[in-house]
N, C-alpha and C positions, 0 to 999 in steps of 0.2 A: 411690835405690840402683839401681833398674831401668835408668835413663837412663844411669848410670855403666857398667853392665854392657854395655848396648847400644853406648855409645861405645868401650868397650875392644874389644869384638868386631869393630866396624868397623876400628879401628886395627890389630888383628892381622891381619884380612883384606887391608888394604892392603899390610902388611909380607909377608905370604905370597905375594902377587901380583906383588910389585915386580920380580921377574926379567923380567917381560914388557915392562918399560921398555927392555930391551936391544933388542928389536924396533923400538920407536920411534925410538931413538937412530940405528939403521943404516937406518931406512926412507927410501925416495924420496918417500913420500907424507905427510910430516908435516903439510903444510897442510891436506890434505884430512882427516886424522885429527883435527887440531884442530877443524875445522868440525863433524865429526861429534860430537865431544865437546861442543861448544857446544850443538848441536841437542838432544842427549839430556838435557843438564843443563836446558835451558830447559823442556823438557817434563816432566821428572820432579821437578826441585827448583830452581827459578829462583833461590832464595836463595844457591845455590852458585856463581852466575855470576861472583862476585868472587874466587873461590878461584883458585889457580894452575892452570894446564892440567893439569900432572902429577899434582896431587893429585885433580882430577876424573876424569882418566883411570884413576888407581889405583881410585878409588871405583867406577866403572863396571865395570871389569874384574872388581873383587872380588865384585860383587853380581849382574851381568846377564850371564848366558851368552849371550843374544842379542847383546849388545855385543861379546863375545869373537868371534862369528862375523864380524860386521862389521869388526872390528879385524884379524882374520886375513886377510879379504878385502882390505883395504887394504894390508897388509903384502906381500902376494904379487902384487898388481895391477901388471902390467907390470914385474915385477922377479923374475927367476930366482933370485937370492940370497935374496931374502926368502921365496920359496916353499920353498927348501931349509931356511932357518932355522926356520920356523914348525913343522915337522913334530915335532921333539923336544918343544916347548913344548905341542903340542896333546895329548901323552900325559898331561902333568901338569895342564894348565889347560885343562879340556875345554869344548868349544863345546856349544851347544844341539843334541842329537843329531837332531832332527826338523826343523831349518832349513837349507835349502839354498839357497846364494846362488851361482849359475852364470853371471850375466852379466858380460860383458867391460867394460861401460862404464856405471858408476853415479855420478852426481854426488854431490858432498859432502851431508852432513846426512841420510843415510839413517838412518830411525828405525824399529825393529821393536818394536811394543808388546809382543807375545808371539810367540815363535817356534814355537809348537806346531804341527807338521804344515804347515809353510810351504815353498813352492817359489818361487823367484824366478828366472826364466829369460826374460830380455828382451833385444832387440837393444840398447836403451840405456834408461836411466832417468835423468831429470833431477835437479836439486838439491831438498833438502828433501822427499823422499818418505817418507810415512809409511805403514806396512804392519802390519796386524793378524794375528792367528792364523788358521790354516787357510786362508790364501789361496794360490791357484794363480795363477801368472803363467807361461804356458807356449806352446808352439809347437802349430801343426797343419801339414798338408802345404803351406800357403801361407806360412808364416813365423813370425816372432816378433813380440811386441808392442813399441811404441815408447811410452814413458811420459815426459811432460813435466816441468816444473817444479811444485813445490808441490802434488803429488797425494797424496791420501789414499785408501787402499784398505781397506775395512772388513772385519771378520771374516767368513771364509768365502767372500769374493768370488772370482770367477774372471774371469781377463783371458786370452782364448785367441786365438792366431792372429796374423796380420799385421794389427793393428789399431793405431791411434794414440789415445792418451788425451792431449789436449793440456793446456796448463798450467791450474792452479788448478781442478782437478776433484776432486770427492769421489765416490767410489764406495761406494755403501751396503753395508751388511752382506748377504752372501748374493747379491748381484747377479751376473749372468753377462754379461760384456761381449764380444760378438763383432763389433761395428761400431765404427767411429771415434766418439770423443766430442770435441766442440768444446770450446774453453776456457771457463772461468768457469761450469762447470755441475755440478749434482748429479744423479747417475743411481742408480736403483734397479731392482729387479724382474728377472725371468727371461723372456724376455731383457731386458737393461737398457733403461731409456728415461729421458727427462730429465724431472725434476720441479721443477728451478730452473735458470734460465739469466740470467746477469747480474743476480743477486739478486732476480729476479721468478719467481714461481711459475708453472709451465707443466705441460702433459702433452704431451710431444712424443717421437715416435719417433726412434731413431737410424737414420741412412741410410748 
């Protein structure tokens, strides 16, 4: 009985959220949105990968406010009409209020584990980036961060200023990154330093 009620509630949620599909239909960024959906489903419930894209899209929009932030970002990205269209929808279908996505260039597959108190302001972010809660990616007087592909940024981490985080980097929880990070590394600490590089444990300062 409980499973039936849960299934019914999810179905109702998808029906109520279905008007948001209008934005998808008119979007110039359909391919990127589809890749976002695939990445979220893979991380949250890989069993749903075989479901149609529009079903998974409705599922994510109905349950995850953070996904709505990403969705609205894609709809308005380089699309003035999209920016205009989303304004009314935002009133009925609210975003995560403490998640701010302000970057102009973010690759597909952006996944946000929890959006609480998170600011994303980078010069660019590559594909399949994962960001957790209470993360700050922001500028200083020297400029904005550049983040590569397949980067994971843990809860509470800070990435500040004109620094580059290269591909396949994991930034540990509460780390503070103020210097460039080479590819294939794990960094932790305040200020951040390397604890794994190309799969080998090390202890190496960033330069």
